[in-house]
C-alpha positions as CSV (number, residue, x, y, z in Angstrom):
1,M,11.7,20.5,-80.3
2,V,10.0,22.1,-77.3
3,M,8.9,25.7,-77.9
4,T,7.8,28.3,-75.5
5,S,4.6,30.2,-76.2
6,E,5.2,33.1,-78.6
7,L,1.6,34.4,-78.7
8,T,1.7,38.1,-78.1
9,K,-0.9,40.9,-78.2
10,E,0.7,42.2,-81.4
11,E,0.4,38.9,-83.1
12,I,-3.3,38.6,-82.1
13,N,-4.0,42.1,-83.5
14,R,-2.1,41.2,-86.7
15,K,-4.1,38.1,-87.3
16,L,-7.4,39.8,-86.5
17,L,-6.5,42.4,-89.1
18,H,-5.5,39.6,-91.4
19,G,-8.9,38.0,-90.9
20,L,-10.6,41.1,-92.0
21,A,-9.2,40.4,-95.4
22,V,-12.1,38.0,-95.8
23,I,-13.9,41.0,-97.4
24,L,-11.8,40.3,-100.5
25,P,-13.3,36.8,-101.3
26,L,-16.7,38.2,-100.4
27,S,-16.3,41.0,-102.9
28,I,-15.2,38.6,-105.6
29,F,-18.2,36.4,-105.1
30,Y,-21.0,38.8,-104.2
31,G,-19.6,42.1,-105.5
32,P,-20.8,41.9,-109.1
33,E,-24.4,41.3,-108.1
34,L,-24.4,43.8,-105.3
35,T,-22.9,46.6,-107.4
36,G,-24.6,45.6,-110.7
37,Q,-21.2,45.6,-112.4
38,P,-19.6,42.8,-114.5
39,K,-17.1,40.4,-112.9
40,V,-14.3,41.9,-114.8
41,F,-14.9,45.2,-113.0
42,V,-14.0,43.6,-109.7
43,S,-10.8,42.3,-111.2
44,W,-9.9,45.8,-112.4
45,V,-10.6,47.2,-108.9
46,F,-8.4,44.6,-107.3
47,A,-5.6,45.3,-109.8
48,V,-5.8,49.0,-109.1
49,M,-5.7,48.4,-105.3
50,F,-2.7,46.1,-105.7
51,L,-0.9,48.8,-107.6
52,L,-1.8,51.3,-104.9
53,F,-0.5,48.9,-102.3
54,L,2.8,48.5,-104.2
55,S,3.1,52.3,-104.5
56,I,2.7,52.7,-100.8
57,E,5.3,50.0,-100.2
58,W,7.7,51.8,-102.5
59,M,7.3,55.0,-100.6
60,R,7.6,53.2,-97.3
61,L,10.9,51.5,-98.3
62,N,12.4,54.5,-100.1
63,V,11.1,57.7,-98.5
64,D,12.3,58.1,-94.9
65,S,9.6,60.6,-93.8
66,F,6.8,58.3,-95.2
67,H,8.5,55.3,-93.6
68,S,8.4,57.0,-90.2
69,L,4.7,58.0,-90.7
70,F,3.8,54.5,-91.8
71,C,5.5,52.9,-88.8
72,R,3.9,55.3,-86.4
73,Y,0.5,53.9,-87.3
74,F,1.1,50.4,-88.5
75,G,4.5,49.5,-87.0
76,G,3.0,47.5,-84.2
77,M,1.3,45.1,-86.7
78,M,4.4,44.5,-88.8
79,R,6.9,41.8,-88.3
80,E,10.6,42.9,-88.0
81,V,11.4,41.3,-91.4
82,E,8.8,43.5,-93.1
83,N,10.7,46.6,-92.3
84,K,12.9,46.0,-95.3
85,Q,10.5,44.1,-97.6
86,L,6.9,44.0,-98.7
87,T,4.3,43.5,-96.0
88,G,2.0,40.5,-95.9
89,A,-1.0,42.7,-96.6
90,T,0.4,43.6,-100.1
91,Y,1.0,39.9,-100.9
92,V,-2.6,39.1,-99.8
93,M,-3.8,41.8,-102.2
94,G,-1.7,40.4,-104.9
95,G,-2.9,36.9,-104.3
96,S,-6.5,38.1,-104.3
97,S,-6.0,39.9,-107.6
98,I,-4.9,36.7,-109.2
99,C,-7.9,34.9,-107.7
100,S,-10.2,37.6,-109.1
101,V,-8.9,36.8,-112.6
102,I,-9.5,33.0,-112.0
103,A,-13.1,33.8,-111.0
104,L,-13.8,35.2,-114.4
105,H,-13.8,31.8,-116.0
106,S,-17.2,30.4,-114.8
107,H,-19.7,30.3,-111.9
108,K,-17.9,27.3,-110.4
109,S,-14.6,29.2,-110.6
110,E,-16.2,32.0,-108.6
111,A,-17.2,29.5,-106.0
112,A,-13.8,27.9,-106.0
113,V,-12.1,31.2,-105.5
114,F,-14.5,32.2,-102.8
115,L,-13.8,28.9,-101.0
116,G,-10.1,28.8,-101.5
117,L,-9.3,32.4,-100.7
118,T,-11.6,32.4,-97.6
119,L,-10.1,29.2,-96.2
120,F,-6.6,30.5,-96.7
121,I,-7.2,33.9,-95.1
122,L,-8.9,32.5,-92.0
123,G,-7.0,29.2,-91.9
124,D,-3.7,31.0,-92.1
125,A,-4.6,33.2,-89.1
126,V,-5.8,30.1,-87.1
127,A,-2.5,28.3,-87.9
128,A,-0.4,31.2,-86.7
129,L,-2.4,31.7,-83.5
130,V,-2.5,28.0,-82.6
131,G,1.1,27.5,-83.6
132,K,2.3,30.3,-81.4
133,A,0.1,29.4,-78.5
134,F,0.4,25.6,-78.5
135,G,3.2,24.8,-81.0
136,R,5.8,22.3,-79.9
137,I,6.8,20.5,-83.1
138,R,8.7,22.7,-85.5
139,V,8.5,22.2,-89.3
140,G,10.7,24.8,-90.7
141,Q,9.3,28.2,-89.6
142,K,5.9,26.7,-88.9
143,T,4.5,24.2,-86.4
144,L,2.7,20.9,-86.9
145,E,0.1,22.0,-84.3
146,G,-0.6,25.1,-86.3
147,C,-1.1,23.0,-89.4
148,L,-3.5,20.7,-87.6
149,G,-5.5,23.7,-86.3
150,C,-5.7,25.1,-89.8
151,F,-6.9,21.8,-91.2
152,I,-9.6,21.3,-88.6
153,F,-10.8,24.9,-88.9
154,C,-11.0,24.7,-92.7
155,V,-12.9,21.4,-92.6
156,L,-15.5,22.8,-90.1
157,L,-15.8,26.0,-92.1
158,A,-16.3,24.2,-95.4
159,W,-18.6,21.6,-94.0
160,F,-20.9,23.7,-91.9
161,V,-20.7,27.3,-93.1
162,F,-20.2,27.4,-96.9
163,P,-23.2,25.2,-97.8
164,Q,-25.4,27.7,-95.9
165,L,-24.1,30.8,-97.8
166,P,-26.5,32.3,-100.3
167,Q,-25.9,31.1,-103.9
168,F,-22.7,29.2,-103.1
169,L,-23.9,25.7,-103.8
170,E,-25.7,26.9,-106.9
171,A,-22.4,28.3,-108.3
172,W,-20.5,25.2,-107.1
173,G,-22.9,23.0,-109.1
174,G,-24.2,20.8,-106.3
175,P,-23.5,19.7,-102.7
176,F,-20.1,19.3,-101.2
177,S,-18.7,15.8,-100.7
178,I,-16.6,15.0,-97.6
179,V,-13.8,14.0,-100.0
180,Q,-13.8,17.5,-101.6
181,I,-13.9,19.2,-98.1
182,L,-10.9,17.1,-96.9
183,L,-8.8,17.6,-100.0
184,V,-9.3,21.4,-100.1
185,S,-8.7,21.7,-96.4
186,A,-5.5,19.6,-96.7
187,A,-4.3,21.7,-99.6
188,V,-4.6,24.9,-97.6
189,S,-2.9,23.4,-94.5
190,L,0.0,21.7,-96.3
191,L,0.7,24.6,-98.6
192,E,0.7,26.9,-95.6
193,L,3.1,24.5,-93.8
194,F,5.5,23.8,-96.7
195,P,6.3,27.0,-98.6
196,I,7.5,26.9,-102.2
197,R,11.2,27.6,-102.7
198,L,12.9,28.9,-105.8
199,G,16.5,28.3,-105.1
200,K,17.2,30.3,-102.0
201,V,14.1,32.4,-102.3
202,V,11.0,31.4,-100.3
203,L,7.9,32.6,-102.0
204,N,5.4,34.4,-99.8
205,D,2.4,32.0,-99.3
206,N,-0.1,34.9,-99.3
207,L,0.7,35.4,-103.0
208,Y,0.3,31.9,-104.5
209,V,-1.6,29.6,-102.0
210,P,-5.0,31.2,-102.6
211,A,-4.7,30.7,-106.4
212,V,-3.3,27.2,-106.1
213,V,-6.1,26.1,-103.7
214,S,-8.7,27.8,-105.9
215,L,-7.5,25.9,-109.0
216,A,-7.3,22.7,-107.0
217,A,-10.9,23.1,-105.8
218,L,-12.0,23.9,-109.4
219,I,-10.7,20.6,-110.8
220,L,-12.0,18.4,-108.0
221,P,-14.4,15.8,-109.3
């Protein structure tokens, strides 16, 4: 199916804001050392933030005056479908909260969460931008070009950037192999392309993909 370009200024701004969420995996991995607090403290902070996000969403969806105020400042970054349901930002916070709990298990789990959550946040943004700018082949609501862009970006990020980050390889337990890089990048790309369905309900990928990818990275040989 041939598609026309759908890349708009609003979508670019939305994905740039989405990319700023990389502060979440950075906080999980480096937060305990920088703050001098135990890892569980970060999990509690994330849980409180998630509850705060849910409270704001409830007010947005149920209090007209708050809805108007919210849309005045953030409406340009929301998709139309989000006017009557939770925003992607809340799902990202929820997915990050789950990841923060996974990170409590071991040093390698911290590294796996750091890797999986970062690749998803940035890879998802790249997939959307590439798909809307160059997408021609539809796969459900996504595009094959967006998936390929996500995969290539994740491979490059995991291959060239993560090994250079302080303490990452120590926590990971050794160097990356090309097989590990390809498998994790493929997991991000395919889970982003093919959302999980429960009956007629399509789960929001921001909620579950980071955790699934982190667990997959954790069990890699």
